[in-house]
Backbone as JSON, one array per atom type, in Angstrom:
{
  "sequence": "MAQTQPSTAPLPELGGPALRAFFALSERWELRAAEQRTLLGDPPESTFYKWKREQDGHIGRDTIERISYLLGIYKDLAILFPDPAQAEGWVRRPNTAPLFGGRSALERMLSGNVADLFVVRQYLDAQRGWNG",
  "N": [[32.1, 12.32, 8.74], [30.4, 9.46, 7.95], [28.72, 8.53, 4.97], [25.5, 7.16, 4.59], [23.78, 4.5, 2.99], [20.5, 4.44, 1.49], [18.03, 2.67, 3.28], [16.96, -0.61, 2.51], [15.58, -2.25, 3.98], [12.96, -4.43, 5.11], [9.69, -3.22, 5.95], [7.8, -4.12, 8.22], [5.56, -3.18, 9.66], [4.17, -1.62, 7.9], [3.57, -3.18, 5.75], [1.14, -4.83, 5.47], [-1.12, -2.89, 5.46], [-0.27, -1.26, 3.27], [-0.1, -3.07, 1.12], [-2.77, -4.01, 1.01], [-4.08, -1.65, 0.29], [-2.85, -1.19, -2.18], [-3.69, -3.46, -3.7], [-6.43, -3.08, -3.72], [-6.57, -0.7, -5.16], [-5.54, -1.68, -7.56], [-7.64, -3.31, -8.42], [-9.6, -1.36, -8.89], [-8.43, 0.03, -11.01], [-8.31, -2.0, -12.78], [-6.01, -3.63, -13.23], [-3.78, -5.93, -14.71], [-2.08, -8.9, -13.56], [0.65, -8.91, -14.35], [1.06, -6.18, -14.81], [0.61, -5.19, -12.25], [2.77, -6.37, -10.86], [4.93, -5.1, -12.15], [4.48, -2.4, -11.41], [4.92, -2.63, -8.7], [7.6, -2.98, -8.62], [8.68, -5.27, -9.7], [8.7, -7.73, -8.01], [9.69, -11.13, -7.14], [7.71, -13.72, -8.69], [6.59, -15.62, -6.91], [6.68, -14.27, -4.47], [5.07, -12.05, -5.06], [2.53, -13.3, -5.55], [2.1, -14.41, -3.06], [1.9, -12.08, -1.49], [-0.4, -11.06, -2.67], [-2.3, -13.01, -2.12], [-2.28, -13.18, 0.71], [-2.53, -10.54, 1.43], [-0.7, -9.16, 2.92], [2.59, -8.81, 4.28], [6.21, -8.6, 4.29], [7.6, -5.76, 3.1], [9.89, -3.83, 1.17], [11.49, -0.56, 1.35], [11.53, 0.6, -1.22], [9.3, -0.54, -2.45], [7.29, 0.42, -0.78], [7.58, 3.15, -1.35], [6.81, 3.17, -4.06], [4.12, 2.31, -3.87], [3.12, 4.41, -2.38], [3.35, 6.6, -4.18], [1.55, 5.7, -6.14], [-0.87, 5.63, -4.71], [-1.11, 8.34, -4.17], [-1.45, 9.29, -6.79], [-3.9, 8.12, -7.35], [-5.48, 9.46, -5.46], [-5.2, 12.14, -6.34], [-6.48, 11.93, -8.83], [-9.08, 11.35, -8.02], [-9.76, 13.77, -6.91], [-9.52, 15.53, -9.08], [-11.34, 14.47, -10.92], [-14.49, 14.12, -10.24], [-16.28, 12.1, -10.99], [-16.13, 8.73, -10.52], [-15.71, 6.75, -12.54], [-14.56, 8.17, -14.63], [-12.25, 9.11, -13.4], [-10.95, 6.69, -12.8], [-10.62, 5.66, -15.34], [-8.82, 7.38, -16.53], [-6.1, 6.7, -16.29], [-5.61, 4.87, -18.32], [-6.25, 6.1, -20.71], [-5.12, 7.6, -23.76], [-2.86, 10.35, -23.67], [-2.3, 13.69, -24.45], [-0.54, 15.46, -23.31], [2.78, 16.79, -23.04], [4.43, 15.23, -21.34], [3.48, 12.65, -21.64], [3.3, 12.13, -24.35], [1.26, 11.23, -26.11], [0.82, 8.7, -25.22], [-0.64, 6.58, -22.67], [-0.99, 7.36, -19.14], [-0.61, 5.08, -17.63], [0.98, 3.51, -19.33], [3.32, 5.0, -19.2], [3.91, 4.74, -16.48], [4.41, 2.04, -16.37], [6.99, 1.64, -17.15], [8.69, 0.7, -15.33], [10.38, 2.16, -13.78], [10.76, 3.9, -10.77], [10.89, 6.62, -10.84], [9.19, 7.36, -12.92], [6.68, 6.96, -11.82], [6.79, 8.96, -9.94], [6.91, 11.3, -11.61], [4.43, 11.24, -12.88], [2.75, 11.52, -10.68], [3.6, 14.07, -9.83], [2.85, 15.59, -12.04], [0.03, 15.38, -11.91], [-0.4, 16.53, -9.39], [0.33, 19.15, -10.03], [-1.67, 19.72, -11.88], [-3.87, 19.93, -10.26], [-3.17, 22.09, -8.83], [-1.52, 21.95, -6.59], [1.26, 22.41, -4.56], [2.77, 20.93, -2.83]],
  "CA": [[30.87, 11.61, 8.95], [30.19, 8.51, 6.87], [27.42, 8.57, 4.31], [24.81, 5.87, 4.64], [22.9, 4.18, 1.86], [19.1, 4.3, 1.9], [17.71, 1.32, 3.73], [15.99, -1.4, 1.76], [15.06, -3.21, 4.95], [11.51, -4.54, 5.12], [8.94, -2.4, 6.9], [6.69, -5.02, 8.52], [4.37, -2.5, 10.17], [3.47, -1.0, 6.78], [3.32, -4.16, 4.69], [-0.27, -5.18, 5.29], [-1.94, -1.77, 4.98], [0.17, -0.81, 1.95], [-0.49, -4.07, 0.12], [-4.23, -4.0, 0.87], [-4.43, -0.45, -0.48], [-2.4, -1.4, -3.56], [-4.52, -4.43, -4.42], [-7.74, -2.44, -3.93], [-6.34, 0.21, -6.28], [-5.38, -2.51, -8.75], [-8.98, -3.7, -8.86], [-10.27, -0.17, -9.43], [-7.81, 0.34, -12.3], [-8.37, -3.23, -13.58], [-4.65, -3.97, -13.61], [-3.42, -7.34, -14.83], [-1.03, -9.3, -12.62], [1.95, -8.44, -14.84], [1.11, -4.74, -14.57], [0.76, -5.02, -10.8], [4.15, -6.71, -10.5], [5.81, -4.03, -12.63], [4.28, -1.22, -10.59], [5.5, -2.92, -7.39], [9.05, -3.09, -8.72], [9.01, -6.62, -10.16], [9.08, -8.75, -7.03], [9.56, -12.49, -7.68], [6.31, -14.15, -8.81], [6.13, -16.3, -5.69], [6.46, -13.22, -3.47], [3.9, -11.28, -5.48], [1.3, -14.05, -5.32], [1.93, -14.52, -1.6], [1.36, -10.78, -1.06], [-1.77, -10.91, -3.18], [-3.14, -13.97, -1.41], [-2.35, -12.88, 2.14], [-2.73, -9.1, 1.63], [0.2, -8.82, 4.0], [3.94, -9.27, 4.02], [7.32, -7.69, 4.53], [7.95, -5.08, 1.86], [10.98, -2.88, 1.33], [11.23, 0.88, 1.18], [11.24, 0.88, -2.62], [7.9, -0.92, -2.7], [6.49, 1.41, -0.05], [7.63, 4.4, -2.12], [6.0, 2.97, -5.25], [2.71, 2.3, -3.48], [2.8, 5.77, -1.96], [3.11, 7.39, -5.39], [0.32, 5.23, -6.78], [-2.01, 6.1, -3.92], [-1.2, 9.78, -4.42], [-2.04, 9.44, -8.12], [-5.31, 7.78, -7.2], [-6.12, 10.56, -4.73], [-5.27, 13.29, -7.24], [-7.52, 11.68, -9.84], [-10.39, 11.47, -7.36], [-10.02, 15.2, -6.72], [-9.67, 16.16, -10.39], [-12.49, 13.9, -11.63], [-15.46, 13.63, -9.25], [-16.92, 10.88, -11.48], [-15.16, 7.65, -10.34], [-15.39, 6.06, -13.8], [-13.65, 9.04, -15.37], [-10.98, 9.1, -12.67], [-10.31, 5.38, -12.94], [-10.27, 5.45, -16.74], [-7.78, 8.32, -16.96], [-4.77, 6.08, -16.36], [-5.48, 4.09, -19.56], [-6.54, 6.91, -21.89], [-3.98, 8.32, -24.34], [-2.77, 11.7, -23.13], [-1.51, 14.53, -25.35], [0.42, 16.28, -22.56], [4.15, 16.43, -23.44], [4.95, 14.19, -20.46], [3.01, 11.34, -22.06], [3.55, 11.96, -25.79], [0.21, 10.46, -26.75], [0.62, 7.42, -24.53], [-1.4, 6.7, -21.42], [-0.19, 7.46, -17.92], [-0.24, 3.73, -17.23], [2.14, 3.11, -20.12], [4.49, 5.69, -18.63], [4.2, 4.15, -15.17], [4.85, 0.65, -16.53], [8.39, 1.57, -17.57], [9.4, -0.01, -14.27], [11.18, 3.11, -13.0], [10.01, 4.61, -9.74], [10.87, 8.02, -11.26], [8.01, 7.59, -13.75], [5.54, 7.12, -10.9], [6.96, 10.29, -9.37], [6.56, 12.38, -12.54], [2.96, 11.23, -13.08], [2.2, 12.13, -9.46], [3.94, 15.49, -9.88], [2.0, 16.17, -13.09], [-1.33, 15.49, -11.38], [-0.37, 17.54, -8.34], [0.34, 20.45, -10.71], [-2.99, 19.91, -12.49], [-4.84, 20.34, -9.25], [-2.68, 23.32, -8.21], [-0.92, 21.67, -5.28], [2.72, 22.56, -4.64], [3.42, 20.03, -1.89]],
  "C": [[30.61, 10.72, 7.73], [28.78, 8.65, 6.29], [26.8, 7.18, 4.37], [23.94, 5.72, 3.41], [21.47, 4.11, 2.36], [18.82, 2.85, 2.27], [16.7, 0.65, 2.81], [15.37, -2.44, 2.68], [13.53, -3.25, 4.89], [10.89, -3.66, 6.2], [7.68, -3.18, 7.28], [5.43, -4.3, 8.98], [3.55, -1.86, 9.05], [3.03, -1.99, 5.71], [1.86, -4.44, 4.43], [-1.12, -4.04, 4.78], [-1.56, -1.32, 3.57], [-0.28, -1.79, 0.87], [-2.01, -4.12, -0.07], [-4.68, -2.8, 0.04], [-4.03, -0.63, -1.95], [-3.33, -2.34, -4.32], [-5.94, -3.91, -4.63], [-7.64, -1.47, -5.11], [-6.23, -0.57, -7.59], [-6.72, -2.99, -9.3], [-9.7, -2.53, -9.5], [-9.74, 0.16, -10.83], [-7.79, -0.86, -13.24], [-6.99, -3.61, -14.13], [-4.45, -5.48, -13.68], [-2.27, -7.63, -13.86], [0.34, -8.8, -13.06], [2.12, -6.94, -14.62], [1.31, -4.45, -13.08], [2.2, -5.29, -10.38], [5.12, -5.61, -10.93], [5.71, -2.8, -11.75], [4.87, -1.4, -9.19], [7.01, -3.05, -7.43], [9.54, -4.48, -9.09], [9.5, -7.57, -9.07], [8.99, -10.14, -7.69], [8.08, -12.91, -7.7], [5.79, -14.77, -7.53], [5.84, -15.28, -4.59], [5.21, -12.43, -3.8], [2.61, -12.02, -5.17], [1.05, -14.31, -3.83], [1.35, -13.23, -1.06], [-0.1, -10.65, -1.45], [-2.73, -11.81, -2.4], [-3.36, -13.57, 0.05], [-2.68, -11.42, 2.45], [-1.89, -8.59, 2.8], [1.59, -9.3, 3.6], [4.95, -8.2, 4.32], [7.69, -7.07, 3.18], [9.01, -4.03, 2.15], [10.56, -1.45, 1.08], [10.89, 1.23, -0.26], [9.78, 0.58, -2.94], [6.96, 0.03, -1.99], [6.44, 2.72, -0.84], [6.74, 4.29, -3.36], [4.51, 3.02, -4.91], [2.26, 3.69, -3.06], [2.51, 6.67, -3.17], [1.79, 6.99, -6.05], [-0.93, 5.68, -6.03], [-2.2, 7.61, -4.07], [-1.81, 10.08, -5.78], [-3.53, 9.17, -8.05], [-6.07, 8.92, -6.52], [-6.27, 11.8, -5.62], [-6.38, 13.12, -8.27], [-8.91, 11.8, -9.25], [-10.76, 12.93, -7.13], [-10.31, 15.87, -8.06], [-10.93, 15.71, -11.13], [-13.48, 13.34, -10.61], [-16.19, 12.35, -9.68], [-15.9, 9.74, -11.38], [-14.77, 6.94, -11.63], [-14.39, 6.88, -14.62], [-12.27, 9.04, -14.71], [-10.23, 7.79, -12.88], [-9.89, 5.1, -14.38], [-9.11, 6.3, -17.23], [-6.43, 7.63, -17.15], [-4.55, 5.32, -17.66], [-5.7, 4.9, -20.83], [-5.26, 7.56, -22.43], [-4.03, 9.78, -23.89], [-1.84, 12.52, -24.02], [-0.53, 15.44, -24.62], [1.84, 15.83, -22.94], [4.77, 15.3, -22.61], [4.62, 12.78, -20.96], [3.2, 11.07, -23.56], [2.53, 11.09, -26.49], [-0.04, 9.1, -26.13], [-0.21, 7.65, -23.27], [-0.44, 6.86, -20.24], [0.26, 6.08, -17.47], [0.96, 3.24, -18.03], [3.41, 3.75, -19.58], [4.89, 5.03, -17.32], [4.74, 2.73, -15.28], [6.27, 0.53, -17.08], [9.21, 0.77, -16.56], [10.22, 0.9, -13.38], [10.3, 3.84, -12.0], [9.9, 6.09, -10.11], [9.65, 8.32, -12.13], [6.74, 7.7, -12.91], [5.58, 8.52, -10.3], [6.5, 11.38, -10.33], [5.06, 12.4, -12.85], [2.29, 11.86, -11.87], [2.42, 13.63, -9.47], [3.06, 16.21, -10.9], [0.58, 16.39, -12.56], [-1.41, 16.49, -10.24], [-0.43, 18.93, -8.95], [-1.03, 20.75, -11.33], [-4.03, 20.38, -11.49], [-4.34, 21.53, -8.44], [-2.07, 23.13, -6.84], [0.6, 21.7, -5.43], [3.47, 21.69, -3.65], [4.16, 20.74, -0.84]]
}
């Protein structure tokens, strides 16, 4: 049986809802355009601004995965911190947990690696006692 590679094909049915959720989250976290692009996996500038303008578009599985982790992080923070300002500010505050080494979660997530989004999500899931 031949092994298949993960598909990077666009997922048109998810593009609009995922992008709208991402850009709403970006406003809550006050992310700059460069930060948004990095978190989305560095799409070309023209593609990024088209997505931002239209709040719709064809996005690949990698981008869907990234947005999914970010929305999970947002949800975890809303559960852990009932005060929205505290929840939204957490991503920028320096963190002494070994995972962050004194840096903020956002700095960790801005490495550009999807794995860093995963570990931040996993950390927050553990903080709220969820085993998935």
